[in-house]
N, C-alpha and C positions, 0 to 999 in steps of 0.2 A: 504493500500500500504506500510505501514511502519512496518508490522508485522515481517518482516525479521530482523529489528533492535531490536525489542522487541515485543513479542506477546501481551503485555498489551495494546499497542496502539489500537488494534482492538476493544477493549471494548468501546472506545471513538468515534468510528464511527458506527460500527454495528457488531454483532456476531450472529451466528445461534441461533434461539430460544431466542433471546435477548429481549430488551425492545422496546416498541412502543414509539412514541414521548412523550406522557404525562408521561409515566413511566421514560423515560430518563431524562426529565426535573426534575422529583421528585428526581431522584438519583443525578444528577449533582448539584442541588441547595440545597437539604435538606438531602441527603443520604450519603454525603461524597465523591461523584464523583469528584467534582471540586478539592478537596484537594488531591485526589489520582492522578488526572491529573497533578496537579502542581508538585507532587513528581516525577512522571515519566518524564514529559516534562522538569522539572528543570535539570534533569541529562543530558539532551541534550542542555541545555542553552536556553530553550524556555519557554515562558509564553503564554498560550492560553485560549480562551473562545469559547464555542459553538457559531456558527455564520451561521447557516443554517441547514435545515433538509428537507428531501423529504418523510418522513414517511415510511409506509409499502410498500415495493417494490413488483413488480410482480415476479413470479418465473422464467420467461425467455421465450425466443422464441426458438421453436424447429421445426425441419423439419420433424418430425414424432410424432405420438401420444405416450405418455409415460404411459403405462398401469401397469407397475410394477417396483420395484426397480432394477430388472435385466436389464431393458432397459437402465440404465445408464452405464452398463458395455461396455467399448470401445467407449462411446460417447465423442466426442471432443467438449468441451464447454469453452467459455470465461467466467470465473467467478473467481475473485480474493478473497483474504482474507481467513478467516477461513471457509467461505462457500465453497470455492474451495477445502479446505482440507477435508470437509465433503463428497463432491461428489467424490473426489479421493478415499476415502475409499470404495465407492460403485463401483469402477472400472472405473470411468470416467477419461479421459485425460484432465486435466484442464490447461488453459493458462490465463495469465493476459495481455490483449491487451489494449492500449490506445483507447479512443473513436473513434479517427480518422481512426483507422485501422479495426474496427469491421465489418463494412458493407462489405468491399471488401473481407474479409476472409470468411464471411458467404455466400456471393454470389458465390465465387470460390469453396466452399466446403472444404476449409481448416479447418473450424470448422462446427459442426453440429447444434450448439445451442449457445445462448448467453443470458446473463442477462444485463440489463442496469439500468433503473429506474422504470418508470411507463408509462401509456398511453400518457400523455402529452409530456414528453421528448422523449419517444420511437417513437412517430409518425414521428418526423422530422428526425429520423435516417433511416427510410424506411426499417426496418428489415422485414416488411411484404412482401417485394418483394422476399425474399429467404426462409422465415420460416412462415408458416401460423398458427401454433399452439402456442397460447399464454397462458401460465400456471400461476396459482395463487394458494395459496398465496406464496410469496417468504419467505422461512425459513431463508434465508441468511442475509437479511438486513431489519429488521422490523422498523428501524428508522435510516436512514443513516445520521448521524450527521456530519456536516462540522465544521471545526475549524479555527479561525483566530489565526495564530501563530506569535509571535513577539520575537525579540531578548530580552532575559530576562534582560540583563544588561541595554539595552535601556529602557525597561519597569520600572525597579527599579529606574531609574533616573527621571521618570516623577513625577509630583506633584500628590497628592491624587485626586485633581479635574480632571486632565487630565485622570488619570486611571479610574475614575468613568464614564467619558464621553465615553471612549472606551468600557468599559464593558456594558454600557447602549445601545450603538449603536449595539453591538453584540447581546444583548438580543432582540432588535427590529428586526434585520435582521433574527434572528433565528425564531421568530414568523411569520414574513412576508413571508419568503420562504415557510414555512409549509402551511400557508393560501393560498398562490398563487398556490401551487401544488395541494392542495385539490380542489380549485376552478376550475381548468382546467382538472383534470384527468377524471372526468365523461364525459365531452364533447368530449374529444379526444378518449375515449374508444368507444363511439358511432360511431365516424368517422372511427375508425379502423375496426369495425365490419361491418357497413353499406356500407362504400365506398371502402373498400379493402378486404372484405371477410375473415377477421381474425376470427379464431375459438378459442374462449376462453374456456379453460378447467381447471378443478380443479385437483390438485394432490390428488390421493386417499389415504386412510388410510394406505395401505401397503407401499406406497412410503414415506409418512410422518413418519411412525413408523421407517422406515429404516434410514431416515434423523436423527431422534432423537437418535437412537442407535449409529450412526457414530459420531454425535455431542458430545455425552457423552465421546467417546474416544478422540476426539480432545480437549475437555476441560481438560481432565486428563493430556494430554501432555502439554497443555498450563500452567496449574498450576505448573507442575514439572519444568518449565523453571527457575524460581527464586522465592524467597520469595515475591518480589513485585508483580510478576504476580499472585501468589496465593492470595495475599491480595486484589488485584483488582478484581479477579474473585469472591472471597467470598463476598465482599461488593456488587458487581453487582448482584450476585445470591440472596442475602438476600432481596434486593429491588424488584427483579423480583417475588419472592415468596410472599412477603408482599403486595406490590401494586397489583400484579396479582390477588390475592384473591378478592380484592376490585373491580378490573376491571370486574370480572365475574358478580358481582352483579350490577355494575353501567353501564359503557359504553357498554360492550358486552351484558349484559342482556337486557338493554333498546333498543339498536339498533336492536337486533334480534327480539324482540317483535314488535317494531315499524314497521320494514320492513315487517314482516309477516302480520300484520293487514292491512297495507296500500298497500300490494302487490308489494313492491319494490324489484326487483330482479337484479342480476348481468347480 
């Protein structure tokens, strides 16, 4: 929501083709992410720490099937941030609505599609009453990180002990929210499918390749904004490449084989 003030802010929430939760944690704590956040936030008089995450989000709710990238042309969709910029390059008409206004706009037909979070959060928004097609995976928010922001002058006046307490509390909430989200998403995905007839669909390769091409253009524009924006992007991208290679062998490699052997399916 703050990308209009500086596009670098987006990297500390979520960007298209960005970092998943464990990768984001690696960047923020050991890859220079927190230091870059301090540099950016400090220019606004803010000190902040990660304080919540909802992980990989769903791709969104649609009132029709999305079979190719051309289906986004003319689509009216609620999707903020750099993800919205990506879809705009595919011809979508994107808007950023507060959560309280999404349902009414979807039901009235003012928008054709929306993204929100994932099955647990989305269930209570009742989007299924107006859009039955629920697509995955969301390219736009692979780890939606929330931040506790504080007045930097106030923060600087705290004792080291109080600063450590606040940072520790933020770390705990960051892990807790991610755990709670994961604990509930599977259950509520089943309820959406069985109780409300939601049709879960995967974006095909044609669509995802088009997302990637558009995202490359968006990142080029973001880097060109300022030296700090470029520095944030390069640091972020370096962690994505480095940790991403390991993730293919570890998390992704293991989960794919485990689910295949045990017959676990979406």
